N, C-alpha and C positions, 0 to 999 in steps of 0.2 A: 480365865474365861470359861473353860470347860466345866470346872466345878460349879461356876454360877449357872451355866446352862443345865447341868444335871439337877441342881437344887431347885431351880426356878421353873423347870419344864418337865423333865422326864420323870424324876422321882415322885413328885406330887401326883402326876397322873397314874403312875403305877399303884401307888399306895391307895389312891382313891378307888381304882378299879378293883383291887383286891378286897378292899372293904365292902364295896357294893356286892361283889361275888359272894362273900361270906354272909352278908346281910340277907341277900336273896335266897341263899341256900337254907339259912335257918327258917325263913318264912315258908318256903316250899315244903321243907321237911315237916314242919308243924301242920301245915295245911293237909299234906298227904295223910298224916297220922289221924287227924281229926275226921277227914272225910272218908277215909277207908275205901276210896274208889280209885279208878285208873287215871283220873285227872292228875292226881299227885305224882304218879309215876311218870306221866308225860312231862310234867313240869321238871321233875328231877333230871330226865334225859336232856331236856333243853338246857338245863344248867350245866350239865356235864359238857355239852357242846360249847357252852360259853367258857367253860374252863379251858377247853382245848384252844380257843381263840386267844385267851389270855396268855397261854403258854407260848403260842406263836408270836404274839406281841412282844413277850419278854425276850424271845429269840432275836427280835429286831433291834432291841436296845443296844446290843454290842455293836453291830454294824453302824448304827446311827452315831454312837459315840466315836468310833473310828473315823467316820467321815467328818464329824465335827472337829476332831483333833487334826485331821489332814487340812481342813479349811483354816484352822487357827495357825498351823505351821506355815501355810502359804502366806497368810496375812503377815506373819512375823518376818518371813523371808522377803516379802514385798517391801515392808517398812525398812528392813536392813538395806535393801538395794537402793531405795530412795535416799537413805542417809549416806550411803556410799557415793551416790551420784552428786549429792550436795557437797560432799567432801572433795570429790574430784574437781568440782567446779571451783571451790575455794583454792585448792592447791594450784589449779591452772592459772587463776588470777595472781596468786603469789609468785608463781614461776615466771609469768610475763613481766611482772615488776622487777623480779630479780634479774631476768635476762637484760632488761633495759638498763638496770644499774650496772650490770657487768659490761654492757656495751660502752656506757660512759667511762667506766674504769679503764677499759681497754683503750678507748680513744684518747684518754688522758695519760696513759702510761708512756713514760720516757718523753713527755712533752716539755717544751721549753717553758710552758705555762705551769709553774709550780705553785701550789697553794701556800699562802703565807699565814701568819698568825691571825686568828680571828679577833676582830676588834682592836687591831694593832695600830690602825691609822687614826687620823684626825677627824673628828666630827665636823670640823669647819674646813673641809677640803675645798680647794679652788675649783670653780665651776668649769667643766669641760677641759680639765687639765690633761686628761688621758685621750688617747686616740680611739678609744673604744668605750662602750657604755659601762659605767660603774654606778653603784647604788647611790653614792653621795650626790651625783648630778641630779637624781630625781627628787632629792629632798632639799635641793638648793632653792632659795627664793626666786632666782631667775627662771628656773623651770616652771615654777608656779606661774610667773608672769607670762611665760611662753604659752602655757595651756589656756590662760585667760584670753590671750590674743587669738588663739585658735578656737574662737567661738565658745569659750568656757568648756573646753574638752575635759571629760572626767579624768581624775588622776589615774595613771596607768604606768606601770614600770615595764615598758615595751621598747625594744631596741629600734623599731621603725619610728616611734616618736622621738627617740633619742636622736636619730639621723636628722630629722627635720630641725630639732633643737640645736644640734651641732652646726648644721649649715647656717641657720639663722644667726647663731652666736658668733661664728667666725666671720661671716660677712659683716655683721654689725660692728664688731670691734675693729674690723679692717676699714671702717669708714665707707662701706659700700651701700648701706641701706639708708638712703636719704633722698629727698626730693630732687629730681632731675638725673638720678643715676639710672643707667640702662643695664638690665640683666638678661641673661640667656639661660633658659632651662632646657636641659636634655631629658628625654624620657619622662615627660611631665605626668603622663597618666592622669589621675584625678587627684593629685596631691594638692594640698592647700597653700604651698609656699608662694606661687605666683600671686595669689590673691592677697596674702599677708604682706608681701613686699610692695605690691601696688597700692595697698591701703596706706603705706608709709611714704607714698609719693614717687616710687620707682616706676619706670617704664619697662615692662617685662615682655620678652618674646618667648613663648613656650613652644616646644617642639616635641613630637612623638614620632616613632617609627612609622613608615608607610605600611598601610594595612596588608600589603602583600607579604611582608615579612613577619607579621604579628600572628601568632598562634591563637586559636579560640580561647585557650585558658586565660590569656591576658585580658581579652575582652570580657569574659565572664567574671573574672576576679576584680573588675573595676580598676585595673592597673594600666589601662590604655584609654587614650581620648582621641576622638576623631575630629573634635572641634572644641572651640572655647566653651560652648554650652555644656560640655561633658565635665568640665572642671569643677572642683569644689571651691566655691567662693561665697556662697550664701551665708550671711551672718557675720562676715569679715569686712566686707566692703559694699558700698552701694552698687547696684547692678550697672548703672550708667557709667560710674567711674571705672568699674572693672573692665567693661568693653572699650572704654576709651584708652586705658592704660596697658591693657594686655592684648597681645596679638598672637597668632598661631600659625604654624606651618609644620609640614612633615620633614623629618631629618633622620637619615640613617647614620647612627653614631659611628659606624665603620667607615663612612664616606661623608664627612661633614660638608654640607654645601658651601662653596667658596664665598657666597654673598653674606654669610653669617660672620661679620667681623665688626670691630669697633665698639664692642660692649665694655662696660666697666667690670662686670663680673659674670661668671657662669657657674652652674652647679648641676649635679645629677645625684639622685638618691637611690642607691642600690639598683643601678641599671647595668653598670659596665661589666658585671660578672656574667651577663647574659649575652655577650657579644660573640661567643664561640670559643674563646681561649683566654688564658692568662695574658699571653702576648698581645692579643687584640685589645684587651681591656686596658693595659698599660699604654698602648699606642694612642688609645682614645684620649686618655688623660693628657698625654703630650700634645696631641693635636687640638685639644680644647683651649690651650694657651693661645693658639692662633686666632681665636674668636674674640680675644679681650685685648685691650690697650696695654701698653707697657705700664706697670704699676697696678694693673688690674688683678683680680683675685679669682682663682678657680678652686671650688671646693667640691670634692667628690666623696661619696661613701660607697662601700662595697662589702664583700664577704671576707672575713679573716679566719683561717684555720688555726684553731688553738691547740690542736692535737699533735701536729707535726710540722716541723720546718723542712721536712724532706718529702714525705709522701702526701699527695693531695689529689684533687680533681683539676687537671690542667686543661682539659677540653670538654666541650659539651654545652648543654643548655644553661647549666649553672656551674661556674668554676669557683674554687676556693683559693684565695690568695694566701700564700705563706708569708711569714714575716720577712724572710730573706728576699722574696719577690719585691715587696714594697720598699724595703731598705735599699736594695740595689737600685731601684728606680729613683728613690729620692736622691741618692748620690749622683745618679746621671743628670737629673734635673739641676742640681746645684752646680755640677760641672759645666752645664750649659748656661749658667749665669742667673738662674732663678732662685728665688728665696722660698725655701720649703721648711715647714714645721717638722721637727723630728718625730719619729714614730714612738709613742709612749705606750707600751704594752707590758704592764707589770701587775702582779697580784695585788688585790686591794682587801679592805678590812673586814667586810661583813659576810655573813652567811649567804645573803642574796647574791653577792658577787660570785660565790662558789656554786650556786644553783644552776643546773643544767636542765632545760626544759626538754622533755622527750615526747615523741608522738604517742598519742594525739595531744598536741600542745595545749597547755592551759592558758598561755598568753599573758599571764600576770602572776608572778614576774616572768619576763621573757627576754632576759638580757643575753643569755647563751642558750644554744639549742643543739640538739643532736641531729646532724644532717648525714644520713647514711652511717658511715663508721667514724665521722669526725665531729668534734665539738667545734661549733662555729659561732661567730658573733659579727657585729657590724664593726666597721672601722672607717675612720675619716682621714682625708688627706687635704691640706690646704697649701696652695702654691701662689705666690705673688710673682707675676711675670716680671722678668728682669731685663729682657731685651726683645 
């Protein structure tokens, strides 16, 4: 850049000025000789003063060059700093991804959930054979039919959709989804299952927690309903039929109202982990059996800690159930005379099954996610009341 500046600016000017000075000097010398008077001498003295100016101008060329070089050096330094800033930004992004990966690795370390061979399972796996979401469930024709019944919901590999599909499937194969059957929904929020079951002839009583124990985040996230009109039913059932077949009341899941009895089935979708503790969540499942007839079915979904069978979140707004918590509860229910499906939590075949969604969540696929320091997923329990 400096050379281009010299060639294009300084040097041509200096050369031109020197040429003009020499040309004028020759003209004035000849003029003075021809005229032989004092005017030529005056002109010569003026030219001498012009030469002094040229010398002074020449003295400025050096400082100008140094200033120009300093400017160029600053530009180079600025561009270097910009490149370094961009590099720092790129490295920060890579570091964030690496830390997220390390968090997942740490959460999975020494876990009972050990990854198996990729593509080692059957491509024609039984639908909803596991107690938690697996990739093959989402590619099963029954899941496609389920999405169609959900007002043609777009295909999505999301654990929340799996929970709805799991509940619908277990109640259907249990003979509960049929005209004349009565169902009870806990923590209904704005979920679509009450409308789906009503469209198939069931009478549904939907409940949600009293507003005084609901935080603002549940209202804002559309996971809470104050009335039937808040629920998602449009497109699945005629409005008149919906309000004829679905009723609503508030119900604290930690203190189920005694008048909620005599139902054929009941369910909740990822609510019982918000009751305050693991113990309270399990007690709710046990108490839910009192709301249904002998032979009736209770289906519940909640959070499962895949990282540890020891350390977990036992108390708080959201708890994470360990496998041993659920297995111990299942044995207790069986001892009390109820029929309970076994807990099936085993590694499955595809890369999607091994994928852990990390914050900020992509939500597709979203079968497993990182919650704090633990890898978590949804899990379902089905109990048929025995006595």
